N, C-alpha and C positions, 0 to 999 in steps of 0.2 A: 504494500500500500504506500503510495507516495505521501509525503509528509506535509507539503504545502500546496496551495492551489497553483502557484507558479511552477512547482515541480511536476505536478500532475498533468499539466495541460499545455504549457507554452510549446507551440509547434508540435502538436501531437500527431501530425500526419505521418504515415509511413507510405513510401512509394509516390510522393508528390513531386512537384516540379523541382524542388531543391532536395538533394540527397541528404539522408541522415547519416550519422556516425554510429556504427555498431562496434562495440568493444567486447573483446573476448575476456571472460571473467577468470577462469582458472589460470594458474601459472605453475611453473616448476621451479620456483625460487627456493633457495636454501633457507631463507629466513622466514618462510611461511610455515607456521607450525602445523597447519592442516595438511601439509604434504608429508608428515611423519606419522608412523603408526602409533607412537606414544603421545601424539598431539602436543609435543614440545620440541623446540629446536635443540639439537644435540649440544652438549657442553663438554668440557675437558676430560671428564671421566668416562664418557660414553664411547661405545664402539659403533661407528657409522657404517651402515650396510646398504649397498645398492644391488638390486637383483642382477645377477651376472648376465642373463639373457635378454634383459630389457634395454631398449635404446632410450636415452634420455639426454636432454640438454638442460643444465641447471645453471641458473643465474645466481651468483654469489655477490652480495653487496658489500659486506664487511669482512673482517678477519675473525676466524673461529678456531678454537682449540679443540682437539680430538684426542682420544686415547689410541684409536685405531680406525682405519677406513678401508672398506672392501669395495672396490670399484667395478662397474659393469664392463663387459667386453667391448661394447660400442657405446660411447657416451662422451660428454664434454662438460667442462665447467666454463661458464662465461664470467670472467672476473671483472667486477667494477674496479675503478681506480683505487688502489690501496687495499683491495680485498685479498684474502688468502687463507691458508691453514697452517697450524703449527701443533706440535705434540707437546703436551705438558709433562714435565719431568716430575714424577711423583703423583700426588693427588691434587686435584683442583678443589680448593676449600669451598668454593661456592657452587659446586656441582652435585654433591650428594654421592651416593655409593657408586653410581655409574650403572648404565644398562646398555643393552644392544638395541639400537633403534634403527628401523628400516624406512627408506624412502618409499612412499606409496607408488603404486602402478598408475600410470597416466595413459595407457594404451586405449582405454575405452572411452575417452573423451571425444565426442563426435561434433563435427561442424554443425550438423542439422539438429542439434539439441537446443531448443529455444531457451531453456533455463540457463544456458551457459553464455548468454549474450545480454548486453545492456545497450539501450538505444538513447541517443540524445540529438538535439538539433545542432549542437556546436561542440567543439572540443572543450571549451570552458565548462559546458554543462556536464560533460563526462567527469571532469575533475571535481566539480562541485557536487556531483551526485544528483543532478537534475535529469533523471531518467524518464523515459516516455513509456506509455503503455501501448501495446498493439496486439493483434491476434497472433496466434502461434506461427503461421507461415511467415509473417512479416517481422517477427522477433529475430529471426535468422537474417543475415545480410541479404538484401535484395540486390538485383543486378545493377542498380544505380547508386548503391551505398558505398561509403568509405569505411573500410574495415580497419580497426585499430587494435593492435596488440601493445600492451603497456610498454612504455619506453625503457624502464629499468626492470625488465622482466624477460623470462623465457617461457616456453610453452611446448606442448606436443598435442596436435590435433589430428584426428582421423577425418580425412576429406572424402570418405566414401559417399558417392552420390548416385542418383538414378541416371545421370548423364556423364559424359566423359570429362566435362569441364564445369567449373563453378565461376561464372563471370561476375565481376564486381567492378566498381569504378577505380578503387585504389586500395592498397594494403600498406599499413605502417608497421614496421618491425624494428624494435630497439631504437625508436625515435626517428627512423628513416622511412619516408613515404615512397612507395613504388607505384607509379601510374603509367609506366611504360612496360609492355610485356617482355621485350628482350632483356631489359635490366632485371626485372623480377624473376624471369626464368633462370638467369645466371645465379641469382641469390638462392633460389630453391634448389639448384643443382649443387650448391656448396655443402660442406659438411654440416653446418648449422641448419641450413634449409632442409636437408634430408632428415635431420633429427626432429625438427619442429613440425614439418608437414609430412604426413604419411597417409597412404591410401591410394586406391586406383584412379581417382579423379583429380585433376589438376585445377588449382585456383588460378584464374586468369584475370589480369587487370587491363585497364585502358577502355573500359566501357564508357561511352559518352553519357553525359547527364540527360535526364528526361527533358525533352523539348515541348511536351504537350502541357499547356496551361491547366488542363483538367486532371492532370496526373497520369502516371504510367503504371502498368502492371508490375507487381513485384517480381514475378517470374519463378516463385518457389512452389507453385501448385504441382509441378511434376514430381516434387519430392514430398508431397503431402503425407503419404503413408509412412515414409521414413521419419519425418518430423513427428508425427503423432505417435510413432512407436516409442518415442522417448518420454512421452507425456503421461502422467497419471492424473486422471480426472477425479475431482472431489465429489462427494454426494451433495445433492441440492435439496432444498426444502421449499422452493418457490412453486407456485401453482402451475406455471407453464414455462419450463426452461426453454431458452432460445439457443440456437446454434448459428453463430455468425459465419459467414463465408471466410474460409482460411483459418478457422479455429478448430481445435481438436476436441473440445469439450463443450457441453451445454453450459450456459451461464444464467444467472439471475440478474436481470437488469432490463435494458431496453435497447432496441436497434432502430435507428432512424435511417430512412432511405431517401436520398436526394436525387431527383432526376434533373438533368441539366441540358443546356443547349450550348451552341458554339461560343457564346460570350462568357461562359462560366470560368472562373479562375479559382482553383482549389487553394492556392496559397493565400489569396485574399479572403476567401471564405473561412479558412481555418483561423485566421487572425480575428475575423469578425466574431466568431463563436467564442473565442477567448475573451475578447474585450466586453462583449455583451453579457455573457453568462458565467464563464468559469472563474471570473474574479469575484463573483458574489459569495458572501460568507456561507450561504445555504448550500452551495455546491462545492465546498472545500474538500469533501471526501470523494469527489467524483474521479473515476478513471475513465478517460475518453480517448478512443482511438479512431482516427478518420483515415479512410483510404479509398482508392478507386478499385472497384471489383467488377468482374464480368459475370453476370447472373445468367444462368441457362434459361432460354425461352422455350416454351412448349405450346404447340398448337392444340387448342381445346384442352390444355392442361395435361396432355399425354405425349404427343409426338414432338421430340426436340427438333428445333429448326434453326438454332444459332444461339448467340449470347448477346446480352445487352449491357453496355457499360453504365454503371451508376456509382454514386458515392455512398459508402456504408459508414455510418457513425455508430460505433459500439460504445455504450454508456453503462458503466458499472459503479456500484458503491457498496458500502458495508452495511447498509440498512435494508437488506432484502428487496432492493429495487425501488424503494419509495422515491428517493431523490432522483434516481436515474429516469424514472417515468416522468417526473415533473419536468426535468430538463429536456427530455424528448418532446414533450408537448410544447415547450417554449421554442425549441428549434423548428418544429414543424409550423407553428404559428408564424414565426418570423419569416420562414421560407415562403409561405403562402401570401404573406402581406407584402413582401418586398422582392418576390421572385423575379418580376419583370426587370428590375434593375440589377439583379445578381446573376442573371442567366440561368435561373432555376425554373423548370417547367412543372414540377410537381414534387410533393413530399408526403411521406407517411411514416408511421412508426408502429411498432408492436412491442408490448412489454410482457415480462414474465408473470405479471399479475393476471394476464388474460385480456387486458385492455389493448385497444388499437385505435388508430385514427381512420378517417375516411380514406379509401384507397384511390385518391385522385390520379396519381401518376401510375399506380399499378393497374387500375381499371383501364386507363387509356392504353397502356401497353398491351393488355389483353385484347382490347378492341382492334388494335393494330395487328396483333398476331392472328386473330380470326379473319380479318379482311385479307391479310397477306396469304393465308392458307386457301381461302376461297378463290383468290386470283390465280394461284398456282393450279388449282383443279380446273378452272375455266380455260387457262392457257393450255393445259395438257389435252383437254377435249378438242380444242380448236386445232391444235397441231396434229392430232390423230386423224381428224376429219380431212385435213388438207393432204396428209400423207396417203390416206385411202383413196382420195379423189385423184391424186397424181399417179396412183398405182405403186407407190413405194411400199406400202403396206397393204396386204390383201386380207380380206376377211375370210375366215374359214367357211367352206360351202356347207349349207344345211341340207338335210334330206328333204326331197319334195313332199309337199303335203298332198294327201289323197284328194282327188277331184270329187265333186258332188255326184257325178254319174257313177263313179266306181263305188262310192258309198252306197248308192242305190242298188247296184248290182250285188253287193255283198250283204245287203240287208236281209234279215231273217223273215221279214214280212213282205209278201208278194204284192205287186200292184194290181189293180183291177184291169183285166184284159191282158195281163202278162202271162208268161208261161206257167203252166200248172206244176205243182209239186207232186210227182208221182209216188213219192215215198221211197220205192225201191224198184229196180228194174225187173220186169217180167219178160224173160227171153221169148216167151211164146206169143205175146201180144204187142209189146212195145218195139220190138225189133223184127220187122217183117222179113228181113234178109235171113234170119235164122229159122224161119218157119219152113217146114218141109214143102217141097214143090208139089202141091196137090192141084190138079187141073181145076180151074174155075173158082178156086177158093178166094183169090184176090180180084176177081173180075167184078167190076161194078155194074153188072147187068141187073135189070129190074126183076128178072125171074129168079135170081139167086136168093137164098133164104138168109144169108149172112153178108153184111157189108162192113168192111173195115175202113174207117176214116181216121183223120188226125185227132178227132175228139173221142174216139173209142170204138167199140164194137156194137153194131146194131143188128137186130133181127127184122127182116123185111116181111111184111104181110102182103102176099100177092093179090089179096082181094082189093086192097086200097091203093090208089095212086099216091106215091110219096109226095107229089106236088100239090095234092088236093087235101083240103081240110073240110070239116063240117060246115065252115063258114062260106066256102066257095063252091060247094057241091051244087 
């Protein structure tokens, strides 16, 4: 927790137009008692031991007495002016009985551990302890930041990364700043450089500063899993924990989102928030981090179709989010009142208490997304129609539909005057060709007693004329 309002907030932006300074916290200094397993700097009666197989670069600021010293196979002492070691003859009266104390292992200290870095807006702020708050991804040096290793200090850092290189603006080691890659490569190849930087990925310098007034992307999202693998999240008691973009853990507080236009300047807006709100006594406990992020956009809330840049303001405090929600409301109110002069097109917030503001910018973004998706579908249909018309794309042929006449022919119900359904074939009557050749059987003479026609078999009465009826007799 930052101790004063000026400490908590002055230039709290990470990844903005002006780079921040990120300082490495651990060291491998002889005088740092946390580097020893007994939590005390060795004295004249102690036996000093360094692990034989561990590589280490140790900065020694003053003169030290020892009883005995066991050195590693590969290591170095960087001696400050007048520093050194000597052996005490007899017992050192101010040291006690004497113990064997061992220098701690520093192999596991990782570049992408956000807990091992401090951020400030200026070098003076680093020295005064005016550190800034930011989300986990941006606590680690961003591609536009200046990296600082303490001037009177040595270190050992594992530079393992998800990529082959770690780009930054500059690196300062032992008081010397490197912003030219050839010169820095030469230092990393030296004995001290090999002991201080180890790992498969190389730190590279010379990255130009961010030229976008609205801010630039930090560039650490590709190492998000590696960063979060070093973070232990605390349990929360708020109603609706929030997860800021670039952060590894849910938080209790509030997140304000600023939607901006071309006239927006993040540096100026950051200063405005400081002078309007962060200097107020009621916000003295606030931790505020502001940065440009790229939020994923989804068509109808499901299909991703790109990202949208926006300004994320993460607001935390030690009072379960009460003051952070109040500040978020003030920020949104100010943005909506003066947005036209600040280059802000919309603003909203959500708080861990469950409260939120009207989604003016968010709803506009959703409308744009829906319209964009509909236009894509219409354009696709038009293109397909043109391609089919020009013969570039052919539609698959469909089986022909049955005609009405064929349906009638295959109908189970016969039409009036149509062919009769005989049920089954009678070879004796329905197929005259199969009948035995009996003389006169199929002769249609009037004196024959049997007549075979298309409509059936008839018996002829010779007494009556077949052409006569009772009505024409």
